[in-house]
VEXDREN-2710 file (C-alpha; in Angstrom, 1 decimal):
% VEXDREN-2710
k/r/px/py/pz
1/MET/22.6/174.3/-11.3
2/ALA/18.9/173.8/-10.0
3/ARG/18.0/172.3/-13.2
4/THR/21.3/169.5/-12.8
5/GLY/20.0/169.1/-9.3
6/CYS/16.2/168.5/-10.4
7/PHE/17.3/166.1/-13.0
8/ALA/19.3/163.9/-10.8
9/LEU/16.9/163.7/-8.2
10/ARG/14.3/162.4/-10.7
11/ARG/16.8/159.7/-12.2
12/LEU/17.1/158.5/-8.7
13/ALA/13.5/158.1/-8.4
14/LEU/13.3/156.2/-11.4
15/ALA/15.9/154.2/-10.7
16/VAL/14.6/153.1/-7.3
17/SER/11.1/152.4/-9.0
18/LEU/12.6/150.1/-11.5
19/ALA/14.8/148.2/-9.0
20/THR/11.8/147.5/-6.4
21/LEU/9.5/145.9/-9.5
22/PRO/10.9/142.6/-9.4
23/LEU/10.6/142.6/-5.7
24/CYS/7.2/143.1/-5.8
25/ALA/6.6/140.4/-8.9
26/PHE/8.5/138.2/-6.3
27/ALA/6.6/138.7/-3.6
28/GLN/2.8/138.1/-5.5
29/ALA/4.4/134.8/-7.3
30/PRO/3.5/131.4/-5.8
31/LEU/6.6/129.5/-4.4
32/PRO/8.2/127.0/-6.6
33/GLY/6.2/123.8/-6.1
34/THR/3.0/125.5/-4.9
35/SER/-0.2/126.2/-6.3
36/GLU/-2.5/129.1/-6.0
37/PRO/-4.0/129.2/-2.4
38/PRO/-7.8/128.2/-2.7
39/ALA/-10.4/130.1/-2.2
40/SER/-12.0/130.4/1.0
41/ALA/-15.1/128.0/1.7
42/PRO/-18.8/129.5/1.4
43/VAL/-20.1/129.6/5.0
44/VAL/-23.2/127.5/5.3
45/PRO/-25.6/128.8/7.4
46/ALA/-26.8/126.7/10.1
47/ASP/-30.4/125.7/8.9
48/GLU/-28.9/124.7/6.0
49/ALA/-26.3/122.3/7.8
50/ALA/-26.2/118.3/7.2
51/PRO/-29.1/116.8/9.3
52/SER/-28.3/115.6/12.5
53/ASN/-27.7/112.4/14.4
54/LEU/-31.5/112.7/15.9
55/GLU/-32.8/113.5/12.4
56/ALA/-30.9/110.1/11.1
57/LEU/-32.1/108.2/13.9
58/GLN/-35.8/109.3/13.1
59/GLY/-35.8/108.8/9.2
60/ALA/-34.2/105.3/9.9
61/ALA/-36.8/104.4/12.1
62/GLN/-39.7/105.9/9.9
63/ARG/-38.5/103.7/7.1
64/ALA/-38.7/100.5/9.0
65/ALA/-42.0/101.3/10.2
66/GLU/-42.7/101.5/6.4
67/THR/-41.2/98.3/5.5
68/VAL/-43.0/96.4/8.4
69/ARG/-46.5/98.1/8.3
70/GLY/-49.1/95.5/7.6
71/GLN/-47.3/92.7/9.1
72/SER/-48.1/90.6/12.3
73/LEU/-47.1/88.0/14.9
74/THR/-49.5/85.4/16.2
75/LEU/-49.2/84.0/19.5
76/GLY/-51.4/81.5/20.9
77/LEU/-51.5/78.1/23.0
78/GLY/-53.5/75.2/22.1
79/TYR/-54.0/71.4/21.9
80/ALA/-51.8/69.6/18.9
81/GLN/-50.7/66.2/18.3
82/THR/-47.8/65.5/16.1
83/THR/-47.2/62.3/14.8
84/GLY/-43.3/61.0/12.8
85/LYS/-43.6/58.6/10.4
86/PHE/-40.2/56.8/9.0
87/SER/-39.9/54.3/6.4
88/ARG/-37.8/52.7/3.8
89/PHE/-34.9/51.9/6.2
90/ARG/-31.7/51.7/4.3
91/ASP/-30.3/48.8/6.5
92/ILE/-33.8/46.5/6.3
93/GLY/-33.7/46.8/2.3
94/ASN/-35.4/50.0/1.9
95/ASN/-38.3/48.4/4.0
96/GLY/-39.7/49.1/7.4
97/LEU/-42.2/51.8/9.1
98/ALA/-42.1/52.9/12.4
99/GLU/-44.8/55.5/13.6
100/ILE/-44.2/57.6/16.9
101/THR/-46.8/60.4/18.4
102/ASP/-47.1/62.3/21.4
103/ASN/-51.0/61.1/22.0
104/GLY/-51.6/65.1/21.9
105/THR/-50.2/67.6/24.5
106/LEU/-50.4/71.5/25.1
107/ALA/-48.4/73.3/22.3
108/PRO/-47.5/77.1/21.7
109/LEU/-48.0/78.7/18.3
110/VAL/-45.5/81.3/16.9
111/GLN/-46.5/82.6/13.5
112/TYR/-45.3/85.1/11.3
113/ASN/-47.7/86.8/8.7
114/SER/-46.5/89.2/6.0
115/GLN/-49.3/91.9/4.6
116/GLU/-52.1/90.4/3.2
117/SER/-52.9/91.1/-0.7
118/TYR/-55.8/90.3/-2.8
119/PHE/-56.8/89.0/-6.2
120/TRP/-60.2/89.7/-5.9
121/GLN/-63.1/91.0/-4.0
122/ARG/-66.9/90.8/-4.2
123/PRO/-69.3/92.5/-2.1
124/LEU/-71.7/90.6/0.0
125/LYS/-75.0/91.6/1.8
126/VAL/-72.9/91.3/5.3
127/GLY/-69.3/92.2/4.4
128/SER/-67.4/90.8/1.4
129/ALA/-65.7/87.7/0.0
130/ALA/-61.9/87.9/-1.1
131/LEU/-59.5/85.7/-2.4
132/GLY/-56.0/86.7/-1.3
133/TYR/-52.5/85.6/-0.3
134/ASN/-49.6/85.8/2.2
135/PHE/-46.7/84.6/3.4
136/VAL/-46.5/82.7/7.0
137/ALA/-43.8/81.2/8.8
138/ASN/-43.7/79.0/12.0
139/TYR/-41.3/77.4/14.7
140/ALA/-42.2/74.7/16.4
141/SER/-40.9/71.7/18.6
142/PHE/-41.8/68.4/19.1
143/SER/-41.2/65.4/21.8
144/LEU/-42.5/61.9/20.5
145/ASN/-42.4/59.1/22.9
146/ARG/-45.7/56.8/22.1
147/GLN/-45.3/54.2/19.5
148/LEU/-47.9/53.6/17.3
149/THR/-49.0/49.9/17.4
150/GLU/-52.4/49.0/17.1
151/GLY/-54.4/52.7/16.4
152/PRO/-53.7/55.3/14.5
153/PHE/-54.1/58.0/17.1
154/GLN/-52.8/56.7/20.6
155/GLY/-49.5/54.9/21.0
156/ALA/-47.8/53.0/23.8
157/ASN/-44.6/53.9/25.6
158/VAL/-42.3/51.3/24.8
159/GLY/-39.0/52.9/25.4
160/THR/-38.5/54.5/22.2
161/ARG/-38.4/58.6/21.8
162/VAL/-37.8/61.2/18.9
163/THR/-37.3/64.7/19.8
164/GLY/-36.7/67.9/17.5
165/SER/-37.9/70.9/16.1
166/TYR/-38.5/72.5/12.7
167/LEU/-38.7/76.1/11.1
168/THR/-41.3/76.5/7.7
169/ALA/-41.8/79.2/5.2
170/ALA/-44.6/79.1/2.6
171/PRO/-47.0/81.2/0.6
172/MET/-50.8/80.7/1.6
173/VAL/-53.8/81.4/-0.9
174/PHE/-57.0/82.1/1.3
175/VAL/-60.7/83.3/1.1
176/ARG/-61.9/85.7/4.0
177/LEU/-65.4/86.3/4.4
178/GLY/-66.3/89.4/6.6
179/PRO/-66.9/91.4/8.6
180/LEU/-69.7/88.8/9.6
181/TYR/-71.5/91.5/11.8
182/PRO/-71.7/95.3/11.0
183/GLY/-68.9/97.2/12.7
184/ARG/-66.9/94.5/14.3
185/ASP/-63.7/93.1/12.6
186/ILE/-64.9/89.1/12.7
187/SER/-64.1/86.9/9.8
188/TRP/-63.8/83.3/8.5
189/LYS/-60.5/82.5/6.6
190/LEU/-59.5/79.3/4.9
191/GLY/-56.5/79.0/3.3
192/ILE/-53.7/76.5/2.1
193/GLY/-50.1/76.8/1.2
194/ALA/-47.0/74.8/0.1
195/GLY/-43.4/75.7/1.0
196/ALA/-40.0/74.6/2.6
197/ALA/-39.0/73.8/6.1
198/ALA/-35.8/73.2/8.1
199/VAL/-36.3/70.1/10.1
200/GLN/-33.6/68.5/12.6
201/TYR/-34.6/65.4/15.2
202/LYS/-32.9/62.2/16.7
203/GLY/-34.2/59.4/18.2
204/THR/-34.8/55.9/18.5
205/VAL/-37.9/54.2/17.0
206/ILE/-38.6/50.2/16.3
207/ALA/-39.4/49.8/12.7
208/THR/-41.8/47.0/11.8
209/ALA/-40.5/44.8/8.2
210/PRO/-43.3/43.8/5.9
211/SER/-42.2/39.8/7.2
212/GLY/-43.4/41.0/10.4
213/ALA/-39.8/41.3/12.0
214/GLN/-39.1/44.4/14.4
215/TYR/-35.5/46.2/14.3
216/LEU/-34.8/49.2/17.0
217/GLU/-33.4/52.0/14.8
218/ARG/-31.8/55.0/15.3
219/VAL/-33.4/58.2/13.3
220/GLU/-31.4/61.3/13.0
221/TYR/-31.8/64.5/10.5
222/ASN/-30.1/67.9/11.0
223/ALA/-31.8/70.0/8.5
224/ASP/-29.1/68.8/5.5
225/SER/-31.7/69.9/2.8
226/LEU/-34.7/71.9/2.9
227/SER/-37.9/69.8/3.0
228/LEU/-41.6/70.0/1.6
229/TYR/-43.8/71.7/3.5
230/TYR/-47.8/71.8/3.2
231/MET/-50.0/73.6/5.5
232/GLU/-54.2/74.2/5.4
233/ILE/-55.7/76.3/8.2
234/TRP/-59.2/77.3/9.4
235/GLU/-59.5/80.4/11.4
236/LEU/-62.2/82.5/13.2
237/GLN/-61.2/85.9/13.6
238/VAL/-62.8/88.6/16.3
239/GLU/-60.5/91.7/16.4
240/HIS/-57.1/90.7/17.4
241/TRP/-58.1/87.1/18.9
242/SER/-58.7/84.1/16.7
243/LEU/-59.9/80.2/17.2
244/LEU/-57.5/78.4/14.6
245/PHE/-57.2/75.0/13.5
246/LYS/-54.4/74.1/11.6
247/GLY/-53.1/71.3/9.9
248/ASP/-49.5/70.7/8.5
249/GLN/-46.9/68.3/7.1
250/THR/-43.4/68.0/6.4
251/ILE/-41.7/65.6/3.7
252/GLY/-38.2/64.5/3.5
253/SER/-35.5/61.9/2.7
254/ALA/-32.7/61.4/5.2
255/GLN/-29.3/59.6/4.6
256/HIS/-30.9/56.1/6.1
257/HIS/-34.6/56.8/6.1
258/ASN/-37.4/58.7/4.7
259/PHE/-39.7/60.7/7.1
260/SER/-42.9/62.5/7.3
261/LEU/-44.0/64.7/10.4
262/GLU/-47.8/65.5/10.6
263/GLU/-49.0/68.1/13.3
264/TYR/-53.1/68.9/13.8
265/ALA/-53.8/71.7/16.1
266/LEU/-56.6/73.7/17.9
267/THR/-55.3/76.9/19.3
268/LEU/-56.5/80.0/20.8
269/ALA/-54.2/83.1/19.6
270/TYR/-53.6/86.7/19.6
271/THR/-52.1/88.5/16.6
272/LEU/-50.1/91.6/17.3
273/ALA/-50.2/93.5/14.2
274/PHE/-47.1/96.3/13.5
END
């Protein structure tokens, strides 16, 4: 009787165990249409986290400083004379010439200079001689109201005027001699360059034909295309200050005429180095 009871209890326990197996498997299996839950992401220590916004800004500022290192901006004020020459007027048979100037005036200088590089350097008894190159860009405006009728430099006010501005950019090759005095940044610099200019102007001039006849012509140009630009400089540099003589010429062709703009300037300037 006792054995029969024990045997019955064992059968009952086995049946309960077998019945609960599917429930355990169902609880451990993922639901239909779902996947296994992802493993927990590792915790990143605070010192290994992504850089802050401040660090990113500092890095960008450092890269910008490396980019502009060696570049400079030259600002100055001097005496300059600009002359506009207009020729080959289409409405008078590709003939006629008009020259108009400002008789000389105070003019600002705004010039960008890239970092200088050198082809060749040779030491001298004092300082050294160097042949190098860099890139320069200028902006200038002009107002011409003196028509040249007799001399090449001084014009007369006959009621004509041409106003405008231009932006130039050119690579320049130069020779630099210096320092001329031990312990001081004093040097001579002679350079020439050729590049392009964006010019805009408008106004009126009196054009003289080969026959001597004169015509009142309207001249206008709005930087429809780039013009040729030539420049030459002579510069005495003392530390950040410089005495600069510069001559440049811009040549182009408008729809109704050809033009040439010439400027000669003597300027006292200060260079801001980056």
